[in-house]
C-alpha positions in Angstrom: 6.4 -6.4 -3.9 6.7 -4.2 -0.8 4.6 -1.1 -0.8 5.9 1.6 1.5 7.3 5.1 1.3 6.5 8.0 -0.9 5.0 6.0 -3.7 5.8 5.6 -7.4 7.0 8.2 -9.8 5.5 8.8 -13.3 8.7 7.2 -14.7 8.1 4.1 -12.6 4.5 3.8 -13.8 5.5 4.5 -17.4 8.0 1.7 -17.4 5.6 -1.0 -16.0 3.8 -3.6 -17.9 0.2 -4.5 -16.9 1.3 -7.4 -14.6 3.7 -5.1 -12.7 1.0 -2.4 -12.4 -1.5 -4.9 -11.1 1.0 -6.2 -8.6 1.6 -2.6 -7.4 -2.1 -1.8 -7.0 -2.6 -5.1 -5.1 0.3 -4.3 -2.8 -1.0 -0.8 -2.1 -4.4 -2.2 -1.3 -2.9 -4.7 1.1 -0.7 -2.0 2.7 -3.7 0.3 3.3 -5.8 -2.6 4.7 -2.9 -3.4 7.1 -2.7 0.2 8.3 -6.5 0.3 8.8 -6.3 -2.9 10.9 -3.5 -1.4 13.0 -5.6 1.7 13.5 -8.6 -0.3 14.5 -6.6 -2.4 16.9 -5.1 0.8 18.5 -8.5 2.4 18.8 -9.9 -0.6 20.7 -6.9 -0.4 23.1 -7.6 3.3 23.7 -4.5 4.3 21.7 -4.1 6.7 18.8 
C-alpha cells in the first residue's frame, strides 16, 4: 500500500476490514518515518 496525499475519508475507513486498516496504519507510520529521515538528512546538509 502506498501512503501519500490527503489521507483517507471516513467512507474509506468504514469499508476496511481490520487487515486493511492495519496495513494502512503501518504504511502511514513508514511514510512519516521516511519524511523524518529526509528532514534529518537535509538538516545535516544545511538544507531545509
